[in-house]
Residue frames as qw, qx, qy, qz and C-alpha x, y, z in Angstrom:
[[0.749, 0.398, 0.530, -0.010, -2.25, -12.63, 26.75],
 [0.334, -0.178, 0.525, 0.762, -0.39, -12.38, 23.45],
 [0.446, 0.620, 0.158, -0.626, -2.24, -10.12, 21.02],
 [0.528, 0.159, 0.726, 0.411, -2.95, -11.35, 17.50],
 [0.322, 0.659, -0.054, -0.677, -3.26, -9.13, 14.43],
 [0.618, 0.249, 0.688, 0.288, -4.28, -10.69, 11.11],
 [0.185, 0.700, -0.157, -0.672, -3.51, -8.53, 8.05],
 [0.545, 0.164, 0.765, 0.300, -4.56, -9.78, 4.63],
 [0.102, -0.003, -0.493, -0.864, -5.76, -8.85, 1.20],
 [0.487, -0.327, -0.512, -0.627, -9.52, -8.26, 1.23],
 [0.669, -0.460, 0.150, -0.564, -11.70, -9.89, 3.86],
 [0.752, 0.158, -0.636, 0.065, -9.64, -13.08, 4.08],
 [0.226, 0.212, -0.695, 0.649, -8.34, -12.39, 7.59],
 [0.489, -0.135, 0.280, -0.815, -11.77, -11.48, 8.95],
 [0.867, 0.043, -0.256, -0.426, -13.32, -14.62, 7.50],
 [0.608, 0.232, -0.710, 0.269, -10.41, -16.75, 8.71],
 [0.071, -0.197, 0.627, -0.751, -10.97, -15.48, 12.25],
 [0.700, -0.047, 0.081, -0.708, -14.70, -16.18, 11.98],
 [0.835, 0.142, -0.509, -0.155, -13.90, -19.75, 10.88],
 [0.384, 0.223, -0.739, 0.506, -11.48, -20.26, 13.76],
 [0.311, -0.152, 0.461, -0.817, -14.04, -18.91, 16.24],
 [0.810, -0.001, -0.248, -0.531, -16.62, -21.32, 14.84],
 [0.780, 0.112, -0.604, 0.125, -14.27, -24.14, 15.87],
 [0.532, -0.044, -0.593, 0.602, -12.75, -22.88, 19.15],
 [0.254, -0.778, -0.514, 0.256, -15.06, -20.11, 20.32],
 [0.134, 0.954, 0.085, 0.253, -15.03, -16.32, 20.40],
 [0.722, -0.004, -0.182, 0.667, -11.63, -14.71, 20.96],
 [0.192, -0.962, -0.092, 0.168, -10.44, -11.59, 22.74],
 [0.306, -0.758, 0.380, 0.433, -7.44, -9.40, 21.92],
 [0.525, 0.126, 0.675, 0.503, -7.53, -10.22, 18.19],
 [0.311, 0.719, 0.049, -0.620, -7.92, -7.73, 15.36],
 [0.647, 0.277, 0.578, 0.412, -8.10, -8.10, 11.59],
 [0.135, 0.704, -0.143, -0.682, -7.21, -5.63, 8.88],
 [0.687, 0.355, 0.587, 0.241, -7.93, -6.07, 5.19],
 [0.086, -0.439, 0.338, 0.828, -6.42, -4.23, 2.26],
 [0.569, 0.603, 0.542, -0.137, -9.08, -3.54, -0.35],
 [0.531, 0.414, 0.388, 0.629, -8.61, -2.39, -3.95],
 [0.097, 0.787, 0.160, 0.588, -7.71, 1.30, -3.95],
 [0.615, -0.770, -0.131, 0.109, -6.76, 1.46, -0.27],
 [0.157, 0.878, -0.386, 0.235, -3.71, 3.45, 0.75],
 [0.809, 0.054, -0.478, 0.338, -0.65, 1.43, 1.76],
 [0.157, 0.373, -0.413, 0.816, 0.40, 4.31, 4.02],
 [0.605, -0.380, 0.085, -0.695, -2.96, 4.13, 5.79],
 [0.934, -0.119, -0.332, -0.063, -2.59, 0.35, 6.21],
 [0.555, 0.262, -0.498, 0.613, 0.88, 0.93, 7.68],
 [0.186, -0.378, 0.324, -0.847, -0.65, 3.36, 10.19],
 [0.807, -0.272, -0.107, -0.512, -3.54, 1.01, 11.01],
 [0.851, 0.032, -0.478, 0.213, -1.07, -1.82, 11.68],
 [0.284, 0.314, -0.482, 0.767, 0.94, 0.42, 14.02],
 [0.451, -0.343, 0.180, -0.804, -2.16, 1.53, 15.92],
 [0.894, -0.158, -0.274, -0.318, -3.48, -2.04, 16.13],
 [0.711, 0.132, -0.558, 0.407, -0.20, -3.43, 17.48],
 [0.039, 0.315, -0.441, 0.840, -0.08, -0.73, 20.14],
 [0.658, -0.274, 0.025, -0.701, -3.69, -1.50, 21.12],
 [0.920, -0.046, -0.360, -0.150, -3.13, -5.28, 21.26],
 [0.536, 0.308, -0.611, 0.495, 0.08, -5.21, 23.29],
 [0.650, -0.688, -0.115, -0.303, -0.87, -6.02, 26.88],
 [0.358, -0.758, 0.535, -0.105, 2.72, -6.79, 27.85],
 [0.793, -0.134, 0.590, 0.067, 3.08, -10.34, 26.53],
 [0.212, -0.264, 0.655, 0.676, 3.76, -9.32, 22.94],
 [0.638, 0.532, 0.135, -0.540, 1.94, -9.25, 19.63],
 [0.459, -0.036, 0.787, 0.411, 2.03, -11.71, 16.73],
 [0.462, 0.558, -0.095, -0.682, 1.09, -10.35, 13.30],
 [0.577, 0.122, 0.784, 0.196, -0.08, -12.92, 10.77],
 [0.343, 0.573, -0.222, -0.711, -0.16, -11.96, 7.10],
 [0.875, 0.313, 0.283, -0.239, -1.28, -13.81, 4.01],
 [0.829, 0.492, 0.085, 0.251, 1.46, -13.49, 1.41],
 [0.581, -0.491, 0.165, 0.627, 5.18, -12.79, 1.77],
 [0.313, -0.018, 0.414, 0.855, 6.08, -9.77, -0.33],
 [0.029, -0.689, -0.613, -0.385, 2.47, -8.60, -0.58],
 [0.038, -0.635, 0.042, -0.770, 1.39, -5.18, 0.62],
 [0.705, -0.647, -0.085, -0.276, -0.02, -6.43, 3.98],
 [0.895, -0.205, -0.094, 0.384, 3.24, -8.25, 4.74],
 [0.493, 0.384, -0.047, 0.780, 5.37, -5.32, 3.59],
 [0.253, -0.726, -0.028, -0.639, 3.34, -2.83, 5.65],
 [0.828, -0.555, -0.078, -0.023, 3.72, -5.04, 8.73],
 [0.824, 0.013, -0.068, 0.563, 7.47, -5.43, 8.14],
 [0.239, 0.621, -0.018, 0.747, 7.86, -1.66, 7.80],
 [0.517, -0.753, -0.011, -0.407, 6.52, -1.30, 11.34],
 [0.908, -0.242, -0.199, 0.279, 9.25, -3.57, 12.72],
 [0.461, 0.457, -0.194, 0.735, 11.69, -0.66, 12.54],
 [0.145, -0.477, 0.245, -0.832, 9.85, 1.17, 15.36],
 [0.762, -0.337, 0.148, -0.532, 7.77, -1.49, 17.15],
 [0.067, -0.336, 0.933, -0.108, 8.67, -4.76, 18.87],
 [0.818, 0.122, 0.290, -0.482, 6.47, -7.61, 17.58],
 [0.383, -0.161, 0.862, 0.289, 6.72, -10.93, 15.73],
 [0.617, 0.470, -0.050, -0.629, 5.27, -11.68, 12.31],
 [0.456, -0.034, 0.857, 0.237, 4.62, -14.73, 10.15],
 [0.459, 0.328, -0.329, -0.757, 3.33, -14.90, 6.58],
 [0.382, 0.052, -0.872, -0.300, 1.24, -17.62, 4.97],
 [0.401, -0.061, 0.605, -0.685, -1.51, -17.59, 7.59],
 [0.486, -0.110, -0.746, -0.441, -3.90, -20.52, 7.33],
 [0.698, -0.496, -0.141, -0.497, -6.60, -22.00, 9.55],
 [0.874, -0.212, -0.364, 0.242, -4.39, -24.62, 11.28],
 [0.436, 0.235, -0.286, 0.820, -1.86, -21.89, 12.12],
 [0.264, -0.483, 0.029, -0.835, -4.50, -19.53, 13.45],
 [0.816, -0.436, -0.270, -0.267, -6.20, -22.19, 15.59],
 [0.780, -0.056, -0.377, 0.496, -2.81, -23.13, 17.07],
 [0.214, 0.332, -0.204, 0.896, -2.02, -19.51, 17.87],
 [0.472, -0.487, -0.067, -0.732, -5.39, -18.79, 19.44],
 [0.877, -0.332, -0.330, -0.104, -5.30, -22.00, 21.48],
 [0.803, -0.090, -0.294, 0.511, -1.78, -21.58, 22.84],
 [0.250, 0.651, -0.079, 0.712, -1.26, -17.84, 23.29],
 [0.505, -0.736, 0.126, -0.433, -2.10, -17.86, 27.01],
 [0.947, -0.310, 0.069, 0.042, 0.12, -20.88, 27.79],
 [0.806, 0.048, 0.121, 0.577, 3.48, -20.09, 26.15],
 [0.180, -0.674, 0.091, 0.711, 5.77, -17.14, 25.54],
 [0.517, 0.737, -0.040, -0.433, 5.81, -15.39, 22.20],
 [0.089, 0.570, -0.768, -0.276, 8.90, -17.22, 20.93],
 [0.304, 0.037, 0.950, -0.065, 7.32, -20.61, 21.54],
 [0.515, 0.588, 0.448, -0.433, 4.08, -19.38, 19.99],
 [0.370, 0.714, -0.380, -0.457, 5.86, -18.31, 16.80],
 [0.016, -0.344, 0.925, 0.160, 7.58, -21.70, 16.51],
 [0.374, 0.255, 0.859, -0.239, 4.32, -23.60, 17.12],
 [0.488, 0.677, 0.187, -0.518, 2.41, -21.42, 14.66],
 [0.260, 0.614, -0.617, -0.419, 5.00, -21.96, 11.94],
 [0.110, -0.139, 0.984, 0.034, 4.95, -25.72, 12.49],
 [0.424, 0.425, 0.707, -0.374, 1.12, -25.93, 12.58],
 [0.450, 0.695, -0.076, -0.556, 0.81, -23.85, 9.41],
 [0.207, 0.498, -0.781, -0.316, 3.28, -26.07, 7.58],
 [0.121, -0.013, 0.989, -0.089, 1.90, -29.36, 8.89],
 [0.478, 0.449, 0.490, -0.574, -1.65, -28.27, 8.07],
 [0.503, 0.563, -0.385, -0.531, -0.86, -28.54, 4.36],
 [0.592, -0.095, 0.800, -0.008, -1.60, -32.06, 3.12],
 [0.365, 0.251, -0.654, -0.613, -1.86, -33.79, -0.25],
 [0.726, -0.035, 0.439, -0.529, -5.04, -35.77, 0.36],
 [0.856, 0.386, -0.241, -0.244, -4.67, -37.87, -2.78],
 [0.427, 0.491, -0.718, 0.246, -1.19, -39.01, -1.79],
 [0.339, -0.282, 0.695, -0.568, -2.38, -39.78, 1.74],
 [0.833, 0.136, 0.233, -0.483, -5.31, -41.83, 0.45],
 [0.776, 0.468, -0.412, -0.102, -3.15, -43.67, -2.11],
 [0.195, 0.471, -0.781, 0.360, -0.63, -44.62, 0.57],
 [0.463, -0.145, 0.653, -0.581, -3.41, -46.04, 2.77],
 [0.850, 0.234, -0.058, -0.468, -4.96, -48.28, 0.10]]
């Protein structure tokens, strides 16, 4: 099973996982890390490394972060020099549900592509949709 690590500012990742589990059920082999005000970036870097190593059961690990260029994303990227894993930024609920639903059925490359597509397609302008249907 592909391991999933969600790294965000604050408790966003933890709450996102709780929301996904409300919809699709409790998940295994998923961890969340949150960077709080005053936390050490070096410690987050170490926690990401340790978490990836723990989650890797042989099928790979996908790290989802909230904001490209933010400390969680940068700390994850810094680990790519020494660890083999995939990472996407801009995590949202459609992306996470897709990842959690598919991670036992596809390889990590397909999972990354599906996650990216689901995250993008999950963004809708409701007003424009409603105006086009009237």
